[in-house]
Residue, then its C-alpha position, 0 to 999 in steps of 0.5 A: m076105800s079108807n081115808k085114813p092116810m088123808d086124815d092123818a095128813n090133815a091132822s094137826w101136829w098135836t094130834r099126830h104126836v099125842s102119844p109121845m107127848n103124853s109119855i113126855l108129860r108122864i116122864l117129866l112128872g116122874v122126874v119131879w116126884s123123884i126130885d121131891g123124894a130125894l130132897k126129903f133125905y138131903s134138905g133137912f126137912a126131917g128135922s123141922f117136920l114135926s114142929d111144922l106139923q104141930g104149928t099146923q095143928q095149932s092154927a087149924p080150926s077146932w073141927l080139924s083138931g082131931w085130924f091133926t092131933f092124930w097125925v102129930n101123935v103118929t109122927t112124934p115117936n120118929p118123925t125122921a122115919v115118917v119123912y124118909t118113908v114118904g120120900t122113898f114112896e115119892i122116889l118109887i112113884g117117880l121111877a115108875l112114871i119115868f120108866g112106865f112100870m106098873r103105871k096103874f098103881a103108880y098113878a093111883g099111889g101118886l094121887v093118894l100120896g099127893l092128897l095126903i101131903w096136901a091134907i097133912p103137912e100142907g094143912f089143906g093149903g091153909l084154906y081155913t086161915i086165909t091171910p095176906q100171906t096166903t098165895d097158893i093152896g099147896t102143891g100136894i093137891l096139884y100133884a093129885f090133879a096131875m096124877a088124875g090127869l094121867i089116869l084119864i089119859n091112860s083111860a082115853h088113849g090106852p097103853s103107852r109105847w114109851s113104857v116098860d109096861y107096853y113090852l111086858e104086856r106082850w110077854v106076860p099074860g094079864w100084865a095089862r090088868i095091873a098096868e093099864y086103866s084101859t086095855r082097849i088097844f090090846g083087847r079090841k075085838k076084831p070087826a065082824t066079817a060079813p057072811p058070804p052072800k047066799a047063792p040064788a035058789a035054783 
């Protein structure tokens, strides 16, 4: 006899609501990504991006000079286009998180973009030039950790019911392969059925 109803009744509130809470976390992160992306277009950040990056280059140690010199050279021809491209990617990642669409790529893309933001405009959080004004290590690395957390959650708990992917996976063959890090719920094998007992020999 199964004890599942009794186990569910004795489970904590967090255990019983882990799936919607995971989805709420994903949606909130999507809102933050979307706002960050929109601010790239309206905050005037594009006008100061190149000078900020050049300042980061000048304060970087010699062993990082090549890294920042490369990105200054890439950005110099059209810094506004670079900022708007990053803003567009941030909005796309945010919308993908909010609606739960192609989450596998959204999580990976957000992780990579967060690391790039931390390593380029944020200058690795300025960890190589600790001063009395240094109060944090940058936001990009926190975004990257948050996206890594979503990857772990998806790997552990499987598909999210509060997502477009969840419904597409039922109608589009193979969609789970591009939407999920874990397909254990959809790909779970049925328990083996024990063979019927053999009749006693006459």
